[in-house]
C-alpha positions in Angstrom: -5.3 -2.3 7.1 -6.6 -1.5 10.5 -9.4 -4.0 10.7 -8.9 -7.3 12.3 -11.7 -9.0 10.5 -10.8 -12.1 8.5 -9.5 -11.1 5.1 -7.5 -12.8 2.4 -5.5 -11.3 -0.4 -2.0 -10.8 -1.4 0.0 -8.6 1.0 -3.2 -7.6 2.9 -5.0 -6.3 -0.2 -8.6 -7.3 -0.9 -11.6 -6.1 -2.8 -15.2 -7.0 -2.9 -15.0 -9.1 -6.1 -12.3 -11.3 -4.5 -14.4 -11.8 -1.4 -17.4 -12.7 -3.5 -15.4 -15.3 -5.4 -14.2 -16.8 -2.2 -17.7 -17.0 -0.8 -19.1 -18.5 -4.0 -16.5 -21.3 -3.9 -17.6 -21.9 -0.3 -21.2 -22.3 -1.4 -22.6 -19.2 0.2 -25.3 -16.8 -0.9 -23.8 -13.6 -2.3 -25.4 -10.2 -3.1 -23.9 -7.4 -5.1 -22.5 -5.9 -1.9 -20.6 -9.1 -0.9 -21.4 -11.9 1.4 -25.0 -12.3 2.4 -25.1 -15.2 4.7 -23.1 -17.8 6.7 -20.3 -15.5 7.8 -19.0 -18.0 10.3 -18.5 -20.6 7.6 -16.7 -18.1 5.5 -14.4 -17.1 8.3 -13.5 -20.7 9.0 -12.8 -21.3 5.4 -10.6 -18.3 5.0 -8.7 -19.0 8.2 -6.3 -21.4 6.4 -5.1 -18.6 4.0 -4.5 -16.2 6.9 -2.5 -19.0 8.6 -0.4 -19.5 5.5 0.4 -15.8 5.3 1.4 -15.7 9.0 3.7 -18.8 8.6 5.2 -17.3 5.5 5.8 -14.0 7.2 7.5 -15.6 10.2 9.7 -17.7 7.8 10.9 -14.5 6.2 11.8 -13.0 9.6 13.6 -16.2 10.7 15.6 -16.4 7.5 16.9 -12.8 7.8 17.3 -12.9 11.5 19.5 -16.0 11.3 21.6 -14.6 8.5 22.2 -11.4 10.5 23.2 -13.3 13.6 25.8 -15.2 11.6 27.1 -12.1 9.8 27.3 -10.2 13.1 28.1 -6.9 11.3 25.2 -4.9 9.8 27.6 -2.8 7.8 28.5 -5.8 5.6 26.7 -5.7 2.3 24.3 -8.4 1.2 25.8 -11.6 -0.3 29.1 -11.0 1.5 31.3 -14.1 2.0 30.9 -15.4 5.5 34.4 -15.9 6.8 36.0 -17.2 10.0 32.6 -18.0 11.5 31.8 -21.0 13.6 30.8 -23.8 11.2 28.4 -25.3 13.7 26.4 -22.0 13.8 26.0 -22.0 10.0 25.0 -25.7 10.1 22.4 -25.0 12.8 21.1 -22.0 10.9 20.8 -23.9 7.7 19.0 -26.9 9.2 16.6 -24.6 11.1 16.0 -22.3 8.2 15.8 -24.6 5.1 12.0 -25.0 5.5 11.8 -21.2 5.5 12.9 -21.1 1.8 9.2 -21.7 1.1 8.3 -18.2 2.6 8.0 -16.0 -0.5 6.6 -18.8 -2.7 3.8 -19.2 -0.2 3.0 -15.5 -0.4 3.0 -15.9 -4.2 0.6 -18.9 -4.1 -1.9 -17.1 -1.8 -1.7 -14.1 -4.0 -2.3 -16.2 -7.1 -5.2 -17.9 -5.5 -7.1 -14.6 -5.3 -5.5 -12.7 -8.2 -7.8 -13.9 -11.0 -10.1 -13.0 -12.7 -9.1 -9.5 -13.5 -12.4 -8.0 -14.7 -11.5 -4.4 -15.0 -7.8 -3.6 -15.7 -8.1 0.1 -14.7 -9.7 -0.7 -11.3 -7.3 -3.5 -10.8 -4.2 -1.4 -11.4 -5.5 1.5 -9.3 -6.3 -0.6 -6.3 -3.3 -2.9 -6.5 -0.6 -0.4 -7.2 -1.9 2.2 -4.7 -1.9 -0.4 -1.9 1.4 -2.0 -2.8 3.5 0.7 -4.4 2.9 3.5 -1.9 3.9 1.5 1.2 6.9 0.1 -0.7 8.0 3.6 -1.6 7.6 4.8 2.1 9.7 2.0 3.5 12.3 2.3 0.8 12.8 5.9 1.8 13.0 4.9 5.5 15.7 2.3 4.8 17.7 4.9 2.8 17.4 7.3 5.8 18.3 4.6 8.3 21.5 3.7 6.3 22.4 7.4 6.1 22.0 7.9 9.9 24.0 4.7 10.6 26.8 5.9 8.4 26.6 3.0 6.0 26.1 5.3 3.1 27.0 9.0 2.7 24.6 11.6 1.4 25.7 11.5 -2.3 25.4 7.7 -2.4 22.0 7.9 -0.7 20.7 10.4 -3.3 22.0 8.2 -6.1 20.1 5.2 -4.6 16.7 6.8 -5.1 16.6 6.6 -8.9 17.9 3.1 -8.7 14.9 2.1 -6.7 12.7 2.6 -9.8 14.1 -0.5 -11.4 15.6 -2.7 -8.6 16.3 -2.8 -4.9 19.4 -1.2 -3.6 22.1 -2.9 -1.4 20.9 -4.1 2.1 17.3 -4.1 1.0 17.4 -7.4 -0.8 14.2 -8.6 0.7 12.3 -6.1 -1.4 13.0 -8.1 -4.5 9.7 -9.8 -4.0 7.8 -6.5 -4.4 9.4 -5.8 -7.8 8.5 -9.4 -8.9 4.9 -8.9 -7.6 4.5 -5.6 -9.4 5.7 -7.2 -12.6 3.2 -10.0 -12.4 0.5 -7.4 -11.7 1.3 -5.8 -15.0 0.9 -9.2 -16.7 -2.2 -10.3 -14.8 -4.9 -8.7 -17.1 -3.3 -10.4 -20.1 -3.0 -13.8 -18.4 -6.4 -13.7 -16.6 -8.6 -14.9 -19.6 -6.4 -17.9 -20.1 -6.3 -18.8 -16.4 -10.1 -18.6 -16.2 -11.0 -20.4 -19.4 -8.2 -22.9 -20.3 -8.7 -26.6 -19.8 -7.3 -28.6 -17.0 -5.1 -30.4 -19.5 -3.6 -27.2 -20.9 -2.9 -25.8 -17.4 -1.2 -29.1 -16.5 0.9 -28.9 -19.6 2.1 -25.4 -18.6 2.9 -26.7 -15.1 4.8 -29.6 -16.5 7.0 -27.3 -18.6 7.4 -25.1 -15.6 8.5 -28.0 -13.5 11.0 -29.0 -16.2 12.5 -25.5 -16.1 13.1 -25.9 -12.3 15.8 -28.4 -13.0 17.9 -25.8 -14.9 19.8 -24.5 -11.9 21.0 -28.1 -11.1 21.9 -28.8 -14.7 23.9 -25.6 -14.9 25.6 -26.4 -11.7 26.5 -30.0 -12.4 27.1 -29.7 -16.1 28.3 -26.1 -16.7 30.3 -27.1 -19.8 27.4 -28.9 -21.4 24.8 -26.3 -20.7 27.2 -23.3 -20.8 25.5 -21.8 -17.8 22.5 -20.8 -20.0 20.7 -17.7 -18.6 18.0 -17.7 -21.3 17.1 -21.4 -22.0 14.4 -22.7 -24.3 12.0 -22.8 -21.3 12.8 -19.3 -20.2 9.2 -18.1 -20.9 7.7 -21.0 -19.0 9.9 -20.4 -16.0 9.9 -17.8 -13.2 7.8 -16.9 -10.2 4.6 -16.7 -12.2 4.5 -20.5 -12.0 3.6 -20.2 -8.3 0.6 -18.0 -9.2 -0.5 -20.5 -11.9 -0.1 -23.4 -9.5 -2.4 -22.0 -6.9 -4.9 -21.0 -9.6 -4.8 -24.5 -10.8 -5.5 -25.9 -7.4 -8.4 -23.5 -6.9 -10.0 -24.4 -10.2 -9.6 -28.1 -10.4 -9.0 -29.3 -6.9 -11.6 -27.5 -4.9 -12.5 -30.6 -2.8 -9.4 -30.3 -0.9 -10.3 -31.0 2.8 -9.6 -34.7 2.8 -7.1 -37.0 4.5 -5.6 -37.7 1.1 -4.7 -34.0 0.6 -3.3 -33.7 4.1 -1.0 -36.7 3.5 0.0 -35.5 0.0 0.8 -32.0 1.3 2.8 -33.4 4.3 4.7 -35.8 2.1 5.6 -33.2 -0.4 6.8 -30.9 2.4 9.0 -33.6 4.0 10.4 -34.7 0.7 11.3 -31.1 -0.3 12.9 -30.5 3.1 14.9 -33.7 3.0 16.2 -33.0 -0.5 17.2 -29.5 0.7 19.1 -30.8 3.7 20.7 -33.6 1.7 21.8 -31.1 -0.9 23.4 -29.0 1.8 25.3 -32.0 3.1 26.5 -33.5 -0.2 26.6 -30.7 -2.8 29.9 -28.7 -2.7 29.2 -25.3 -1.4 30.1 -22.0 -3.0 31.8 -19.1 -1.2 28.5 -17.6 -0.1 25.7 -19.4 1.6 22.9 -17.8 -0.5 24.5 -19.0 -3.7 23.9 -22.6 -2.7 21.8 -24.0 -5.6 19.4 -25.8 -3.4 18.3 -22.6 -1.8 17.1 -21.0 -5.0 13.3 -20.6 -4.8 12.9 -21.9 -8.4 14.2 -25.4 -7.7 12.2 -28.6 -7.3 13.0 -29.0 -3.6 11.7 -25.5 -2.7 8.7 -25.9 -4.9 7.9 -29.2 -3.2 8.1 -27.5 0.2 6.0 -24.5 -0.8 3.3 -26.4 -2.7 3.2 -29.1 0.0 2.7 -26.6 2.8 0.0 -24.8 0.8 -1.9 -28.1 0.2 -1.3 -29.3 3.8 -2.6 -26.1 5.6 -5.4 -25.7 3.1 -6.5 -29.3 3.5 -6.8 -29.3 7.3 -10.3 -28.7 8.7 -9.8 -25.9 11.1 -13.5 -25.9 12.2 -15.5 -22.8 13.1 -12.8 -20.6 14.7 -14.6 -17.4 13.9 -15.1 -16.4 17.6 -11.8 -17.7 18.8 -9.1 -15.3 20.1 -6.5 -17.2 18.1 -8.5 -16.7 15.0 -8.7 -13.0 15.6 -4.9 -12.8 16.3 -4.0 -14.8 13.2 -6.3 -12.7 11.0 -4.9 -9.5 12.5 -1.3 -10.6 12.0 -2.1 -11.7 8.4 -3.6 -8.3 7.7 -0.4 -6.7 8.9 1.8 -9.2 7.0 2.7 -6.8 4.2 3.8 -4.1 6.7 5.8 -6.7 8.6 7.5 -7.9 5.4 8.5 -4.4 4.4 9.7 -3.2 7.8 11.2 -6.2 9.6 14.8 -5.6 8.5 14.8 -2.2 10.3 14.2 -4.0 13.6 16.9 -6.6 12.7 19.4 -4.0 11.8 18.8 -2.0 14.9 18.9 -4.9 17.3 21.5 -7.4 16.0 24.4 -5.7 17.7 22.8 -6.2 21.1 21.6 -9.7 20.4 25.0 -10.9 19.2 26.5 -9.9 22.6 24.1 -12.3 24.4 26.1 -15.4 25.3 23.7 -18.3 24.6 23.9 -21.2 22.2 22.9 -20.4 18.6 20.3 -23.1 18.6 18.4 -21.2 21.3 19.3 -17.7 20.1 17.9 -18.1 16.6 14.3 -19.0 17.5 14.2 -16.6 20.5 15.5 -13.7 18.4 13.3 -14.5 15.4 10.1 -14.7 17.5 11.1 -11.5 19.3 11.6 -9.6 16.1 8.3 -11.0 14.7 6.3 -9.9 17.8 7.9 -6.5 18.0 7.4 -6.0 14.3 3.7 -6.9 14.6 3.2 -4.6 17.5 4.9 -1.8 15.6 2.6 -2.3 12.6 -0.4 -2.6 15.0 0.4 0.9 16.4 0.9 2.3 12.9 -2.5 0.9 11.9 -4.2 3.4 14.3 -2.8 6.3 12.3 -4.9 8.0 9.6 -4.3 6.6 6.1 -2.2 3.8 7.7 -3.0 1.6 4.7 -0.5 3.7 2.7 2.2 2.8 5.2 1.6 -0.9 6.0 -0.8 -1.9 3.3 
């Protein structure tokens, strides 16, 4: 999107019905064309969701920037064992990046907050898939060409990767897994929408309770592999998965709308700190597998990561940001949020093209990680900003 006006949706996608729903919740007068009055109040109210998306987007960039700094060699495939590296660097990266495991879950929660109701499935699919699928296809093609030019893949392998993209991401584009998950949930959304909109609070809490129980399965499989036989399809399989984040944010929207209180701020902050503490403690005391991303505490469907994601969502949503509609910071945050889908899709290109040079800079890792992450994030935003001036740029960056 090229507009810098405050908007909220998943991956920079919004339509008038969603904007109307947001305005109604804020107590504004709404006409058939959208918001009729009190635009400043609406802008202040939506600012928190823009802020969540910006934080989530930066977390993604920092996670991948740090991993590439440790790996040092862009030609290594994803999930390669990290050997003969300075242990202190890995420790610093983990401690600085553990909070960032809430990145994609935060995107999911913002998306779920505005996903329902689905009133017209045909319109829903047309709008969502055109604004998500086309940019995804464009950047998938660009990644394939980049790897061909860099000599990572030869031409036959590159051509074979294209049909694979129809069902899953190809090697070295692991961050695109989220898009496949998002598209799958879109397919399910029209079926789920009536239940989300009409079910009782008790029934939704029952689902979230079962979902929370399913989050313990990675730990049970890890600590008791012989007892649970490393079950991949447990009894709670159909209550598990990323869709729980969508249901969680819908639950907060329906039944906890009076959220701007000190109590909510403290609850959100407490959940975040507890989740982060459990993550760091797990890193220190749980035996580690051969690859860092196989550490059980880093899986996004675990209690500690859910605590961080839900806690951050509640915390940022609960803060009274005031009327920031005319503030330059508000404009910048909203503009970055509107480019967040493009940043998510494209940030690995900047990382792949710059990590060689950055790894030659002789500064401590504790300084290198944040400096490199911020630089990649800013450059990525500026790149998407330039792209936004092109005709039909929404088909490139969303």
